[in-house]
C-alpha positions as CSV (number, residue, x, y, z in Angstrom):
1,X,19.4,23.5,-6.8
2,X,22.3,21.5,-5.4
3,X,20.2,18.3,-5.2
4,X,18.9,18.9,-8.8
5,X,22.4,19.4,-10.2
6,X,23.6,16.3,-8.3
7,X,20.7,14.2,-9.8
8,X,21.4,15.5,-13.3
9,X,25.1,14.7,-13.2
10,X,24.5,11.4,-11.6
11,X,22.1,10.5,-14.4
12,X,24.6,11.8,-17.0
13,X,27.5,9.7,-15.7
14,X,25.3,6.6,-15.4
15,X,24.0,6.8,-18.9
16,X,25.5,4.5,-21.5
17,X,25.1,7.1,-24.2
18,X,27.9,9.2,-22.6
19,X,30.4,6.4,-22.7
20,X,29.4,5.3,-26.2
21,X,30.0,8.9,-27.4
22,X,33.3,9.0,-25.6
23,X,34.4,5.8,-27.3
24,X,33.3,7.1,-30.7
25,X,35.2,10.4,-30.0
26,X,38.3,8.6,-29.0
27,X,38.2,6.2,-31.9
28,X,37.7,9.1,-34.3
29,X,40.5,11.1,-32.8
30,X,42.9,8.2,-33.2
31,X,41.8,7.6,-36.8
32,X,42.1,11.3,-37.8
33,X,45.6,11.5,-36.3
34,X,46.7,8.4,-38.2
35,X,45.3,9.7,-41.4
36,X,47.1,13.1,-41.0
37,X,50.3,11.3,-40.3
38,X,49.8,9.1,-43.3
39,X,49.2,12.2,-45.4
40,X,52.5,13.8,-44.5
41,X,54.4,10.6,-44.9
42,X,53.0,9.9,-48.3
43,X,52.4,13.3,-49.7
44,X,54.7,15.7,-47.8
45,X,57.5,15.6,-50.4
46,X,55.1,16.0,-53.3
47,X,53.6,19.1,-51.7
48,X,57.0,20.7,-51.5
49,X,57.5,19.9,-55.1
50,X,54.1,21.5,-56.0
51,X,55.0,24.7,-54.2
52,X,58.4,24.9,-55.9
53,X,56.9,24.3,-59.3
54,X,54.1,26.9,-58.8
55,X,56.6,29.5,-57.5
56,X,58.9,28.8,-60.4
57,X,56.2,29.6,-62.9
58,X,54.8,32.5,-61.0
59,X,51.5,30.7,-60.2
60,X,49.4,31.7,-57.2
61,X,49.3,29.2,-54.3
62,X,46.1,30.4,-52.7
63,X,44.1,27.3,-53.6
64,X,46.8,25.0,-52.3
65,X,47.2,27.1,-49.2
66,X,43.5,26.9,-48.5
67,X,43.4,23.1,-49.0
68,X,46.4,22.6,-46.7
69,X,45.0,24.8,-44.0
70,X,42.6,21.9,-43.2
71,X,45.6,19.7,-42.6
72,X,47.7,20.1,-39.5
73,X,51.4,21.0,-39.7
74,X,53.8,18.7,-38.0
75,X,53.7,20.4,-34.6
76,X,51.6,19.9,-31.5
77,X,49.7,23.2,-31.5
78,X,48.7,22.8,-35.1
79,X,47.2,19.3,-34.4
80,X,45.3,20.6,-31.4
81,X,43.9,23.5,-33.4
82,X,42.8,21.2,-36.2
83,X,41.2,18.7,-33.8
84,X,39.2,21.6,-32.3
85,X,38.2,23.1,-35.6
86,X,37.6,20.2,-38.0
87,X,33.9,20.0,-37.2
88,X,34.1,16.6,-35.5
89,X,33.2,18.0,-32.1
90,X,30.0,19.5,-33.5
91,X,29.0,16.4,-35.4
92,X,29.7,14.1,-32.5
93,X,28.3,16.5,-29.9
94,X,25.0,17.2,-31.6
95,X,23.5,13.7,-31.4
96,X,25.0,13.1,-27.9
97,X,23.8,16.3,-26.2
98,X,20.4,16.3,-28.1
99,X,19.7,12.7,-27.2
100,X,20.5,13.4,-23.5
101,X,18.5,16.6,-23.4
102,X,15.5,15.2,-25.3
103,X,15.3,12.0,-23.2
104,X,14.8,14.1,-20.1
105,X,11.3,15.0,-21.1
106,X,10.2,11.4,-20.9
107,X,12.5,9.6,-18.5
108,X,14.7,12.2,-16.7
109,X,15.0,14.3,-13.6
110,X,12.1,16.5,-14.7
111,X,9.9,13.8,-13.2
112,X,12.0,12.9,-10.2
113,X,11.0,13.9,-6.7
114,X,14.2,16.0,-6.5
115,X,12.7,18.3,-9.1
116,X,9.6,19.1,-7.0
117,X,9.5,22.7,-5.9
118,X,12.2,23.8,-8.3
119,X,11.4,26.6,-10.6
120,X,11.5,26.1,-14.4
121,X,14.6,28.3,-14.5
122,X,16.5,26.1,-12.1
123,X,15.4,23.0,-14.0
124,X,16.6,24.4,-17.3
125,X,19.9,25.7,-15.9
126,X,20.6,22.4,-14.2
127,X,20.0,20.5,-17.5
128,X,22.1,23.1,-19.4
129,X,25.0,22.6,-17.0
130,X,24.9,18.8,-17.5
131,X,24.8,19.2,-21.3
132,X,27.7,21.6,-21.3
133,X,29.7,19.2,-19.2
134,X,28.9,16.3,-21.5
135,X,30.1,18.2,-24.6
136,X,33.3,19.4,-22.8
137,X,34.0,15.8,-21.9
138,X,33.5,14.5,-25.4
139,X,35.6,17.3,-26.8
140,X,38.4,16.6,-24.4
141,X,38.4,12.9,-25.2
142,X,38.5,13.5,-28.9
143,X,41.3,16.0,-28.5
144,X,43.3,13.8,-26.1
145,X,43.0,10.7,-28.2
146,X,44.1,12.4,-31.4
147,X,46.9,14.4,-29.7
148,X,48.4,11.4,-27.9
149,X,48.3,9.3,-31.0
150,X,50.1,12.1,-32.9
151,X,52.8,12.8,-30.3
152,X,55.4,10.3,-31.6
153,X,55.3,11.8,-35.1
154,X,55.2,15.6,-34.4
155,X,57.3,18.4,-32.9
156,X,56.4,20.0,-29.6
157,X,57.6,23.5,-30.6
158,X,55.2,26.3,-31.5
159,X,55.6,29.7,-33.2
160,X,52.8,31.2,-31.3
161,X,53.2,33.2,-28.1
162,X,51.9,31.9,-24.7
163,X,49.3,34.7,-24.6
164,X,48.0,33.8,-28.1
165,X,47.7,30.1,-27.1
166,X,45.8,31.0,-23.9
167,X,43.5,33.3,-25.8
168,X,42.8,30.5,-28.4
169,X,42.0,28.1,-25.5
170,X,39.5,30.6,-24.0
171,X,37.8,31.1,-27.3
172,X,37.5,27.4,-28.0
173,X,36.1,26.9,-24.5
174,X,33.5,29.5,-25.0
175,X,32.5,28.1,-28.4
176,X,32.1,24.6,-27.1
177,X,29.8,26.0,-24.3
178,X,27.9,27.9,-26.9
179,X,27.5,24.8,-29.0
180,X,26.0,22.9,-26.0
181,X,23.6,25.8,-25.4
182,X,22.4,25.7,-29.0
183,X,21.9,21.9,-28.8
184,X,19.8,22.2,-25.6
185,X,17.8,25.0,-27.1
186,X,17.0,22.8,-30.1
187,X,16.0,20.0,-27.8
188,X,13.7,22.3,-26.0
189,X,12.1,23.4,-29.3
190,X,11.7,19.9,-30.9
191,X,11.7,17.6,-27.8
192,X,12.8,14.8,-30.1
193,X,16.5,14.1,-30.6
194,X,16.1,13.2,-34.3
195,X,14.6,16.6,-35.2
196,X,17.0,18.4,-32.9
197,X,20.1,16.7,-34.4
198,X,18.8,17.3,-38.0
199,X,18.4,21.0,-37.2
200,X,21.8,21.3,-35.5
201,X,23.6,19.8,-38.5
202,X,21.5,20.8,-41.5
203,X,20.6,24.3,-40.5
204,X,24.2,25.7,-40.5
205,X,24.9,24.0,-43.8
206,X,21.7,25.4,-45.4
207,X,22.4,28.9,-44.1
208,X,26.0,28.8,-45.3
209,X,24.8,27.7,-48.8
210,X,22.3,30.6,-48.9
211,X,24.9,33.1,-47.9
212,X,27.3,31.7,-50.5
213,X,24.6,32.1,-53.2
214,X,23.7,35.6,-52.0
215,X,27.4,36.6,-52.0
216,X,27.5,36.1,-55.7
217,X,25.5,39.3,-56.0
218,X,27.1,41.1,-53.1
219,X,30.6,39.7,-52.1
220,X,30.4,41.5,-48.7
221,X,27.7,39.1,-47.6
222,X,30.3,36.2,-47.6
223,X,31.6,37.6,-44.3
224,X,28.3,36.6,-42.6
225,X,29.2,32.9,-42.9
226,X,31.8,33.6,-40.2
227,X,29.0,34.2,-37.7
228,X,27.6,30.7,-38.1
229,X,28.7,29.0,-34.9
230,X,29.8,25.8,-36.6
231,X,32.0,27.8,-39.0
232,X,33.5,30.0,-36.2
233,X,35.7,27.2,-34.9
234,X,37.6,27.2,-38.2
235,X,38.8,30.8,-38.0
236,X,40.0,30.9,-34.4
237,X,43.7,30.5,-34.9
238,X,43.9,32.7,-38.0
239,X,41.9,35.5,-36.2
240,X,44.0,35.3,-33.0
241,X,47.2,35.6,-35.1
242,X,45.8,38.6,-37.0
243,X,44.6,40.2,-33.8
244,X,40.9,39.9,-34.5
245,X,40.1,36.9,-32.2
246,X,37.8,39.0,-30.1
247,X,35.2,38.6,-32.9
248,X,35.0,34.8,-32.4
249,X,34.9,35.3,-28.6
250,X,32.0,37.7,-28.8
251,X,30.2,35.5,-31.3
252,X,30.4,32.6,-28.9
253,X,29.2,34.7,-26.0
254,X,26.3,36.0,-28.1
255,X,25.2,32.4,-28.9
256,X,25.4,31.5,-25.3
257,X,23.2,34.4,-24.3
258,X,20.6,34.1,-27.1
259,X,20.3,30.3,-27.1
260,X,20.1,30.1,-23.2
261,X,17.4,32.7,-23.0
262,X,15.5,31.4,-25.9
263,X,15.7,27.8,-24.7
264,X,14.7,28.8,-21.2
265,X,11.7,30.7,-22.4
266,X,10.6,27.9,-24.6
267,X,11.0,25.4,-21.8
268,X,9.1,27.5,-19.4
269,X,6.1,27.5,-21.8
270,X,6.2,23.7,-22.4
271,X,4.5,21.2,-20.1
272,X,6.5,18.3,-18.9
273,X,4.2,15.3,-18.8
């Protein structure tokens, strides 16, 4: 197993795709940080005037609050939270992890001599560990690039307690691992990166749309959209502050368990040619 893991990680760090994905993640992080800063410089004063006007006339600010919730406040933790929850990690990670996992069926360590004698479970777990590491690296690069770019323009203070920040970090860590597990499972199902990426991006959007339509008849169904993994990232900070962050943590753990078992079973039934 140690030799198999070593071969997988060696192949991962030698692949050009990892470094291309890291470059894209870094560039996107920088661009998003600059856009957020531009937004506050150009629109910050106008937003304050909108709030004042709406409060003066007794208008509800719910819609404005919802729109601004997608924009980080001018402090470090808010930027970090938005970078982790804006969907970029999912959209960048899906093609990167699926391309790596799918390529293994044709030109990967499945065919190497180091894989001889290893059980299908060990093969799948080794590949899963490499895929999780790849997504964690990409996420860290995106987060670091965006945060470092934002540092000269934001405050370092935070209104959250240290325990809340630590709990948020754990939840995001689990959700990123869960995302990688889902991508590997889809790669095991389709064995082609294009189909796997399409399923990873289109399926959550389609399911969310169906839930939204169904919620018109039964508003209670709208809560189901929070259990879509891609959407779960968005609610982490709000849930931790309200004391319900355990829901997101359990959702991530459930996705890890289900997608790992399903992916492993599917892989065990497939022949590697």
